[in-house]
C-alpha positions in Angstrom: 85.0 -10.0 -12.3 84.2 -9.6 -8.7 81.1 -10.4 -6.5 81.7 -8.8 -3.8 78.6 -6.5 -2.9 79.0 -2.5 -3.8 78.6 0.3 -0.8 76.0 3.0 -1.7 78.7 5.3 -2.9 79.9 2.6 -5.5 77.0 1.9 -6.6 75.7 5.8 -6.8 78.9 5.8 -8.9 78.1 3.3 -11.4 74.5 3.5 -11.7 75.6 7.4 -13.1 77.5 6.0 -15.7 74.4 4.2 -17.1 71.5 5.6 -18.7 67.9 5.0 -17.8 67.9 2.4 -14.9 67.2 2.9 -11.6 67.7 1.6 -8.2 65.2 -0.9 -6.9 63.4 -0.1 -3.3 65.7 -1.4 -0.8 69.3 -0.9 -3.4 69.5 -4.5 -4.0 68.9 -4.4 -7.4 68.6 -2.3 -10.4 65.8 -1.7 -13.4 65.1 -0.4 -16.9 62.4 -1.1 -19.2 63.2 -1.3 -22.9 61.2 -0.7 -25.5 61.1 -1.4 -29.1 59.3 -1.3 -32.2 57.9 -4.6 -32.0 58.1 -8.2 -30.7 60.7 -9.8 -33.2 62.6 -6.4 -31.9 62.1 -7.0 -28.5 63.2 -10.6 -29.0 66.4 -10.2 -31.1 67.3 -8.1 -28.5 67.1 -10.5 -25.7 68.9 -13.0 -27.6 71.7 -10.6 -27.9 71.8 -10.1 -24.5 71.7 -13.2 -23.6 74.8 -14.6 -25.5 76.4 -11.3 -23.1 74.7 -12.7 -20.2 76.5 -16.2 -20.8 80.1 -14.4 -21.2 80.0 -12.2 -18.3 78.2 -15.8 -16.5 75.8 -13.4 -15.0 72.3 -13.7 -15.6 69.4 -11.1 -15.5 65.4 -11.6 -14.4 63.9 -10.1 -16.8 60.4 -10.5 -18.6 58.7 -9.7 -22.1 55.3 -8.5 -23.2 55.0 -7.6 -27.4 57.6 -4.6 -27.7 58.9 -4.2 -24.0 61.5 -6.1 -21.6 61.3 -5.4 -18.3 65.2 -6.1 -16.9 66.0 -6.5 -13.0 69.6 -7.1 -12.1 71.2 -8.6 -8.8 73.4 -11.1 -7.7 72.1 -13.2 -5.8 75.1 -14.9 -4.2 76.0 -11.5 -2.8 72.3 -10.4 -1.5 72.9 -7.3 -3.8 74.8 -5.5 -6.3 77.9 -6.3 -7.8 80.2 -4.8 -10.6 78.9 -7.7 -12.4 75.2 -6.0 -12.6 76.5 -2.8 -14.1 79.0 -4.9 -16.3 75.4 -6.5 -17.7 73.4 -3.4 -17.7 76.0 -1.8 -19.8 76.5 -4.6 -22.0 72.8 -4.7 -22.5 72.8 -0.9 -23.1 75.5 -1.2 -25.7 73.3 -3.8 -27.9 70.4 -1.1 -28.4 73.2 1.7 -28.6 74.5 -0.6 -31.4 71.1 -1.7 -33.0 70.2 2.2 -32.9 73.5 3.3 -34.8 73.0 0.8 -37.3 69.8 2.2 -38.5 71.1 5.8 -39.2 
């Protein structure tokens, strides 16, 4: 997957395909806060997301506080956003969606 920096229109288009993600001031990162029922669920999400990150060879900046996980994605080598950031964001959302659908 390309590590080329995306331009404004490409970022807008990619961001429109994601739910709950926001462009950080300066347009060099996307951010989202996930909220779970418990610390165990938050940690489980982080474990699964870490495996997805390893597969993509692209790693998040994140912070966990009890049942919340704050995620910031940016490609440091590109000094901005690339396809990798949006691919990892989608993978993280899919992890949450699969967890939610298994409960119904």
